[in-house]
C-alpha positions in Angstrom: -3.6 -30.4 -103.9 -1.0 -29.8 -101.7 0.9 -33.1 -102.8 0.5 -31.7 -105.9 2.0 -28.3 -105.4 4.5 -29.9 -103.4 5.5 -31.6 -106.6 6.1 -29.0 -108.7 8.1 -26.9 -106.4 10.1 -30.4 -105.7 10.5 -30.4 -110.1 11.6 -26.8 -110.1 13.8 -27.1 -107.4 15.5 -30.5 -108.8 15.8 -28.6 -112.3 17.3 -25.8 -110.9 20.0 -27.7 -109.5 20.8 -29.2 -112.8 21.0 -26.4 -114.9 23.4 -24.7 -112.0 25.8 -27.4 -111.5 25.8 -27.9 -115.6 26.8 -23.8 -115.6 29.1 -24.0 -112.8 30.9 -27.1 -114.7 30.8 -25.2 -118.0 32.7 -22.4 -116.1 34.8 -24.2 -114.3 36.4 -25.9 -117.6 36.3 -22.6 -119.4 38.8 -21.9 -117.0 40.9 -24.4 -116.7 40.9 -24.2 -121.0 42.2 -21.0 -120.8 44.9 -21.7 -118.2 46.5 -24.4 -120.0 46.4 -22.4 -123.3 48.6 -20.0 -121.8 51.2 -22.2 -121.2 51.2 -25.0 -123.7 49.4 -25.5 -126.9 46.7 -27.5 -127.2 48.0 -30.9 -129.1 44.4 -32.6 -129.0 43.1 -30.0 -131.5 44.8 -30.3 -134.6 42.5 -29.5 -137.0 42.7 -26.4 -138.7 40.3 -24.0 -137.6 39.8 -25.5 -134.0 40.3 -22.9 -131.0 39.2 -22.6 -127.4 35.8 -21.2 -128.6 35.0 -24.0 -130.8 35.9 -26.5 -127.7 33.6 -24.7 -125.5 30.9 -24.6 -128.0 31.1 -28.8 -128.2 31.2 -29.0 -124.6 28.1 -26.7 -124.5 26.1 -28.7 -126.9 26.8 -31.9 -124.9 25.8 -30.2 -121.9 22.5 -29.3 -123.7 21.6 -32.9 -124.3 22.6 -34.0 -120.6 20.1 -30.9 -119.6 17.4 -32.5 -121.8 18.0 -35.8 -120.3 17.8 -34.3 -116.9 14.7 -32.6 -117.8 13.0 -35.8 -118.9 14.0 -38.0 -116.0 12.8 -35.0 -113.3 9.6 -35.2 -115.1 8.8 -38.6 -115.3 10.2 -38.6 -111.3 7.1 -35.8 -110.9 5.0 -37.6 -112.9 5.5 -40.4 -110.6 4.9 -38.8 -107.4 1.6 -37.3 -108.9 0.3 -40.7 -109.6 1.2 -42.0 -106.7 -0.3 -39.4 -104.7 -3.5 -40.0 -107.1 -3.6 -43.7 -106.3 -3.2 -43.0 -102.5 -6.1 -40.6 -102.7 -8.2 -43.0 -104.8 -7.5 -46.2 -103.4 -9.9 -48.2 -101.0 -9.2 -47.7 -97.3 -10.5 -50.6 -95.0 -11.9 -48.9 -91.2 -13.8 -50.1 -88.2 -16.8 -48.4 -88.6 -18.7 -49.3 -85.5 -18.1 -51.9 -82.7 -20.9 -52.5 -80.4 -22.0 -54.7 -77.7 -26.6 -55.5 -77.8 -27.2 -56.4 -74.6 -30.8 -57.6 -75.6 -29.2 -60.1 -77.8 -25.9 -60.7 -75.8 -24.3 -59.9 -79.3 -21.4 -58.3 -80.5 -21.4 -56.3 -83.8 -18.8 -55.2 -85.3 -19.2 -53.2 -89.4 -16.2 -52.8 -91.4 -16.4 -49.9 -94.1 -14.4 -49.1 -97.1 -13.9 -45.1 -96.6 -12.0 -44.8 -99.9 -13.4 -43.9 -103.4 -12.6 -47.5 -105.2 -13.4 -51.2 -104.2 -11.5 -53.1 -101.7 -11.2 -56.6 -103.3 -10.0 -60.2 -102.2 -11.1 -59.2 -98.7 -9.6 -62.1 -96.3 -10.8 -61.3 -92.9 -9.6 -63.0 -89.6 -11.5 -62.0 -86.6 -11.8 -64.0 -83.3 -13.5 -63.4 -80.0 -11.1 -64.1 -77.1 -11.2 -64.0 -73.5 -8.3 -62.3 -71.7 -6.6 -60.8 -69.0 -4.5 -57.9 -70.6 -6.3 -56.0 -73.1 -3.6 -53.7 -74.5 -1.5 -56.7 -74.9 -0.7 -57.5 -79.0 -2.8 -60.5 -79.5 -3.0 -63.0 -82.2 -6.0 -64.6 -84.2 -6.1 -67.8 -84.9 -6.2 -68.3 -88.9 -9.5 -70.6 -88.2 -11.3 -67.7 -87.8 -11.3 -66.5 -91.4 -13.8 -65.3 -93.0 -13.6 -64.9 -97.2 -15.1 -61.8 -98.7 -15.0 -61.2 -102.3 -15.2 -57.3 -102.4 -16.5 -54.3 -100.7 -17.2 -51.4 -102.9 -16.7 -47.8 -101.9 -18.3 -46.4 -99.1 -20.0 -49.7 -98.1 -20.2 -51.9 -95.3 -19.9 -55.5 -94.0 -20.8 -56.5 -90.4 -19.7 -59.5 -88.5 -21.5 -60.3 -85.2 -20.7 -62.7 -82.4 -24.0 -64.0 -80.7 -24.0 -65.1 -76.6 -20.8 -63.5 -75.8 -21.6 -63.2 -72.3 -24.1 -66.1 -71.9 -21.3 -68.5 -72.3 -19.1 -67.0 -70.1 -21.2 -66.7 -67.1 -18.3 -68.8 -65.0 -16.1 -65.5 -65.9 -18.7 -62.9 -65.1 -17.3 -61.9 -61.8 -13.9 -61.3 -63.2 -15.3 -59.6 -66.4 -17.1 -56.9 -64.1 -13.9 -56.7 -62.2 -12.2 -55.8 -65.0 -9.4 -58.5 -64.2 -10.7 -60.3 -67.6 -11.8 -58.6 -70.8 -13.7 -59.9 -74.0 -11.6 -59.0 -76.9 -12.5 -59.3 -80.7 -8.7 -59.3 -82.5 -7.5 -60.0 -86.0 -7.1 -58.7 -89.5 -8.8 -57.7 -92.9 -6.2 -58.1 -95.4 -7.5 -56.5 -98.6 -6.3 -55.8 -102.3 -6.8 -52.2 -104.1 -7.6 -51.3 -107.9 -3.9 -50.7 -108.2 -2.4 -54.1 -107.7 -1.4 -53.5 -104.1 -2.4 -55.4 -100.8 -3.1 -53.6 -97.4 -3.8 -55.2 -94.2 -6.2 -53.3 -91.4 -4.9 -55.0 -87.9 -7.8 -54.8 -85.2 -8.2 -55.0 -81.2 -11.4 -54.1 -79.4 -12.0 -54.7 -75.6 -15.2 -54.9 -74.4 -15.4 -53.4 -70.7 -17.7 -53.3 -67.7 -18.7 -50.4 -65.1 -19.0 -52.9 -62.5 -22.5 -53.9 -62.9 -23.2 -54.1 -66.8 -20.9 -53.8 -70.2 -20.6 -50.9 -72.2 -22.4 -50.3 -75.6 -19.3 -49.4 -77.1 -16.4 -51.4 -77.7 -13.0 -50.0 -76.8 -10.6 -49.6 -79.9 -7.2 -50.9 -78.5 -5.4 -51.0 -82.0 -6.3 -49.9 -85.7 -3.4 -50.0 -87.8 -3.8 -49.4 -91.5 -0.6 -50.8 -93.5 0.6 -51.8 -97.0 1.9 -55.1 -97.1 3.3 -54.8 -100.7 4.1 -51.7 -102.7 3.4 -52.1 -106.6 6.8 -51.4 -108.5 6.2 -48.7 -111.1 8.2 -49.2 -114.4 8.1 -45.9 -116.5 6.7 -42.4 -116.0 
């Protein structure tokens, strides 16, 4: 609603500017013609009955056409902004809904959720489990860790798990409990919305220890949602 009101006000401001500029141009032109006519006959108006008033009427008619075109352009821009706002409100939005460690099964579980009002299409999920020393470093996932999916509907979930997370790293447990090393899940989720634009959610989580055991919830180190391609809209 706020975006719609902002669009209406911007439309009114733009139209007001066009009208003010056009009226100023008409007034300036009229003054110039009056000044010129005082000192020299108007050679460019040889026909009978031609006058400064008639010239101003012709100019006003031309400017009226310009006003109409300007109004159409402004209306098209307003419609485009409204449509973009509607698409932004309705499109798919992927986020991490849950990232947890289950100590009974030694499993990390990450649940992805589409928080938007329309499906997320052509999903490509690349998430990699890594053992690192710096959990805050911008980590890169291997493209070999690709989980292809078709679509996730609005307000739907997709869960991914990594079993035997710590049992496979017994040699590193002391370092993990001292927090000199960390288990991270890192990668991205790419998806299309129904309006033809592609988006990407960059993910980085960290499993940390309190010194004796691992916490249930993974820390969200990085969660960035961005657009990869912007659709070019032609017309209103």
